[in-house]
C-alpha positions in Angstrom: 0.0 0.0 0.0 1.4 3.4 -1.0 1.9 5.6 2.1 1.2 8.7 0.1 -0.3 9.8 -3.2 3.0 10.6 -4.9 4.2 7.0 -4.8 0.8 5.5 -5.3 -0.7 3.5 -8.2 -3.4 6.2 -8.4 -0.8 8.7 -9.5 1.1 6.3 -11.7 -1.8 4.7 -13.5 -5.0 6.6 -12.8 -4.2 10.3 -13.0 -5.2 10.9 -16.6 -5.6 13.9 -18.9 -8.9 15.2 -20.3 -7.7 14.1 -23.8 -7.0 10.6 -22.6 -10.4 10.2 -20.9 -12.2 11.6 -24.0 -10.2 9.1 -26.2 -11.1 6.2 -24.0 -14.8 7.0 -24.0 -14.8 7.7 -27.7 -13.3 4.3 -28.3 -16.0 2.6 -26.3 -18.7 4.5 -28.1 -17.2 3.6 -31.5 -17.2 -0.1 -30.5 -20.8 0.1 -29.5 -21.7 1.8 -32.8 -19.9 -0.9 -34.8 -21.9 -3.6 -32.9 -25.2 -1.7 -33.4 -25.6 -1.2 -29.7 -25.5 2.5 -29.8 -28.6 2.7 -32.0 -30.4 -0.1 -30.3 -29.8 1.1 -26.8 -29.3 4.9 -26.7 -28.2 6.3 -23.4 -28.2 9.9 -22.1 -25.0 11.9 -22.2 -22.1 11.0 -19.9 -22.8 13.8 -17.4 -26.4 12.8 -17.0 -25.4 9.2 -16.3 -22.7 10.3 -13.8 -25.4 12.2 -11.9 -27.7 9.2 -12.0 -25.1 6.7 -10.9 -24.1 9.0 -8.1 -27.6 9.1 -6.7 -27.9 5.3 -7.0 -24.7 4.9 -5.1 -25.8 7.4 -2.4 -29.1 5.5 -1.9 -27.3 2.1 -1.6 -24.7 3.6 0.8 -27.5 5.1 2.9 -29.2 1.7 3.3 -25.9 0.1 4.3 -25.1 3.0 6.7 -21.8 3.7 5.1 -19.4 6.6 5.8 -18.5 9.0 3.0 -15.0 7.5 2.2 -16.1 4.0 1.1 -18.8 5.7 -1.0 -16.2 7.9 -2.6 -14.0 4.9 -3.3 -16.9 3.0 -4.8 -17.7 5.9 -7.1 -14.0 6.1 -8.1 -14.0 2.4 -9.0 -17.1 2.8 -11.1 -15.6 5.7 -13.1 -12.4 3.8 -13.7 -14.2 0.7 -14.8 -16.4 2.5 -17.3 -13.4 4.0 -18.9 -12.4 0.4 -19.9 -15.7 -1.3 -20.3 -18.8 -0.1 -22.1 -21.9 0.5 -20.0 -23.9 -1.3 -22.7 -21.9 -4.5 -22.0 -22.8 -4.5 -18.3 -25.6 -4.4 -15.8 -24.9 -0.9 -14.2 -26.9 -1.7 -11.0 -25.0 -4.9 -10.4 -21.7 -3.1 -11.2 -22.3 -0.2 -8.8 -23.3 -2.6 -6.1 -20.1 -4.6 -6.7 -18.1 -1.3 -6.4 -19.7 -0.6 -3.0 -19.0 -4.2 -1.8 -15.3 -4.0 -2.9 -14.8 -0.5 -1.6 -16.1 -1.5 1.8 -13.4 -4.2 1.9 -10.7 -1.8 0.9 -11.8 0.9 3.4 -11.9 -1.7 6.2 -15.6 -1.5 6.8 -16.6 -4.8 5.1 -20.2 -5.7 4.4 -21.5 -9.2 4.1 -22.1 -10.0 0.4 -25.7 -11.1 1.3 -26.4 -7.7 2.9 -25.2 -5.8 -0.2 -27.3 -8.0 -2.5 -30.4 -7.7 -0.3 -30.2 -3.9 0.0 -29.4 -3.6 -3.8 -32.4 -5.8 -4.6 -34.6 -3.6 -2.4 -33.5 -0.6 -4.5 -33.1 -2.0 -8.0 -35.5 -4.9 -7.7 -35.4 -7.4 -10.6 -32.2 -5.9 -12.0 -30.1 -7.4 -9.2 -29.9 -11.3 -9.3 -30.7 -13.1 -6.1 -27.7 -15.4 -6.5 -24.8 -13.8 -4.6 -22.4 -15.7 -6.8 -23.2 -13.2 -9.6 -21.9 -10.3 -7.5 -18.8 -12.3 -6.6 -18.2 -13.0 -10.3 -18.6 -9.3 -11.0 -16.1 -8.5 -8.2 -13.4 -10.5 -10.0 -14.2 -8.7 -13.3 -14.0 -5.4 -11.6 -10.6 -6.1 -9.9 -9.3 -7.4 -13.2 -10.3 -4.3 -15.2 -8.8 -2.1 -12.5 -5.5 -4.2 -12.7 -5.8 -4.7 -8.9 -5.0 -1.0 -8.3 -7.5 -0.5 -5.6 -6.0 2.0 -3.2 -7.7 5.4 -3.6 -6.3 8.6 -2.0 -9.1 11.1 -1.3 -9.1 14.9 -0.7 -10.9 14.6 2.6 -7.6 14.1 4.5 -6.1 17.2 3.0 -9.1 19.2 4.0 -8.7 18.3 7.6 -4.9 18.5 7.8 -4.5 21.8 6.0 -6.1 23.6 9.0 -3.2 22.6 11.3 0.3 23.1 10.0 -0.8 25.7 7.4 -2.7 27.7 10.0 -5.8 27.9 7.8 -8.7 28.8 10.0 -12.0 27.8 8.5 -15.3 28.4 10.2 -17.6 25.4 10.9 -19.9 26.6 8.0 -16.9 26.7 5.6 -15.7 23.3 6.6 -19.2 21.9 6.1 -19.5 23.6 2.7 -16.1 22.4 1.6 -16.9 18.9 2.6 -20.1 19.1 0.6 -18.2 20.3 -2.5 -15.8 17.4 -2.1 -18.7 15.0 -2.0 -20.2 16.5 -5.2 -16.8 16.5 -6.9 -17.0 12.7 -7.3 -19.8 13.2 -9.8 -17.2 14.8 -12.1 -14.0 13.4 -13.5 -11.8 15.5 -11.1 -10.6 12.4 -9.1 -9.3 11.0 -12.5 -7.6 14.3 -13.4 -6.0 16.0 -10.4 -4.2 15.1 -7.2 -6.4 14.9 -4.1 -4.8 18.1 -2.5 -5.8 20.1 -5.6 -9.4 19.0 -5.3 -9.4 19.8 -1.5 -8.1 23.3 -2.2 -10.7 23.8 -4.8 -13.4 22.9 -2.3 -11.9 25.4 0.2 -11.8 28.0 -2.6 -15.5 27.3 -3.5 -16.5 27.4 0.2 -14.8 30.7 0.9 -15.0 32.7 -2.3 -17.9 31.3 -4.4 -20.4 30.3 -1.8 -20.9 33.9 -0.5 -21.5 35.0 -4.1 -24.1 32.3 -4.4 -25.9 33.4 -1.3 -25.7 37.1 -2.4 -27.2 36.2 -5.8 -29.8 34.0 -4.2 -30.9 36.9 -1.9 -31.1 39.2 -5.0 -33.0 36.7 -7.1 -34.8 34.8 -4.3 -34.3 31.7 -6.4 -33.3 29.4 -3.6 -31.4 27.0 -5.9 -27.8 26.2 -5.1 -27.2 24.9 -8.6 -28.8 28.0 -10.2 -26.9 30.2 -7.8 -23.6 28.6 -8.6 -24.0 29.0 -12.4 -25.5 32.5 -12.1 -22.8 33.6 -9.8 -20.2 32.4 -12.3 -21.8 34.4 -15.1 -23.0 37.5 -13.3 -20.9 40.6 -13.8 -17.8 38.7 -15.1 -15.8 35.9 -13.7 -15.7 34.8 -10.1 -12.0 35.0 -10.1 -10.2 38.0 -11.4 -6.4 37.9 -11.2 -4.6 40.9 -9.9 -1.8 42.5 -11.9 1.5 40.6 -11.2 -0.3 37.6 -9.7 1.0 34.2 -10.6 -2.4 32.8 -11.3 -6.1 33.6 -10.8 -6.0 34.3 -7.0 -9.0 36.5 -6.2 -8.1 40.1 -6.3 -8.3 42.0 -3.0 -8.4 45.5 -4.4 -11.4 47.4 -3.2 -11.8 45.3 -0.1 -12.7 47.3 3.0 -10.5 46.1 5.8 -13.0 47.4 8.4 -15.6 45.0 7.0 -15.2 41.6 8.7 -16.3 39.8 5.6 -13.9 41.7 3.4 -11.1 41.2 5.8 -11.8 37.5 5.8 -11.6 37.3 2.0 -8.4 39.4 2.0 -6.9 36.9 4.6 -7.8 33.9 2.5 -6.6 35.5 -0.7 -3.2 36.1 0.9 -3.2 32.4 2.1 -3.8 31.1 -1.4 -1.2 33.4 -2.9 1.5 32.4 -0.3 0.7 28.7 -0.1 2.2 27.8 -3.5 -0.9 25.9 -4.6 -1.5 25.6 -8.4 -4.2 28.2 -8.9 -4.6 27.5 -12.6 -5.6 23.9 -11.7 -7.9 25.1 -9.0 -9.6 27.5 -11.4 -10.1 24.6 -13.9 -11.6 22.5 -11.1 -13.9 25.3 -10.1 -15.2 25.7 -13.7 -15.8 21.9 -13.8 -17.8 22.1 -10.6 -19.8 25.1 -11.9 -20.5 23.1 -15.1 -21.8 20.2 -12.9 -24.2 22.4 -11.0 -25.4 24.0 -14.2 -26.3 20.5 -15.5 -27.7 19.4 -12.2 -30.2 22.3 -12.3 -32.1 20.7 -15.2 -31.4 17.0 -14.5 -34.1 14.4 -13.7 -33.5 10.7 -13.2 -36.4 9.5 -15.3 -34.6 9.4 -18.7 -31.6 7.7 -17.2 -33.7 5.2 -15.2 -35.7 4.2 -18.3 -32.7 3.9 -20.6 -30.8 1.7 -18.2 -33.9 -0.5 -17.6 -34.3 -0.9 -21.4 -30.7 -1.8 -21.8 -30.7 -4.5 -19.1 -33.9 -6.0 -20.3 -33.0 -5.8 -23.9 -29.6 -7.4 -23.5 -30.8 -9.8 -20.7 -28.0 -8.5 -18.4 -29.8 -9.3 -15.2 
């Protein structure tokens, strides 16, 4: 087991580029098209499916009373697996249940295979076989496709540790908001693209700089929607992050901040921390835009189309 991310199989084998991920997905889509599966079993776009699988995993984890980390590991396994295997060649409900089962083992909170099957059947009904051997077979398939690289380093640890040695003082509300942003980040491809600490710093950035803008916009619009507020805040009056002259990257500018205003002083303090910490602000801005794009898609998302498409696929290909 790698003691840290920098010597881990995650960094060596599963930190990819956007181009690589797009090529892998394009290759799977082309194979499906050549086999006639793309036309016979159309699926929603990738972002819609990511949202749907995320909610399915959350529901199963809730029934099994799991902590967030095994859930995050399961979601990471599912993302990796579906970069190598087409969704149309699998039963997604069985696969995501298998990811949860394996993640619980790896995160040292094992669940009995019968418990996982029973809870999955309660959620997904006839799409989960009653025979526990099917899930066991699926587990071997999953491990094989992941090349047995099963250790996942998560950003949660960085979020908690950065408050100590780096003297970063986050309020309880900011910690809670950052934690929620980290949970949502697993819907995106960020865990496949960036080191955990970059994702953690992005969550802090969102909690401190973007969330207040959301609340301000929500008060002005009385919209009440976090997703709408996120996307609106991003587009209202320019960019959320405006680099100051001479700054290395897009650290939020502090010009015009009133030091006598506690809120302004807080933003100034956090801006200085980001500027002095040496974090890669360009990567954080890219991650921020990815999260904004997620919330924009989430605003109009419903699970009905995804649920019906997956059901049609499983029944049509007799994958249950």
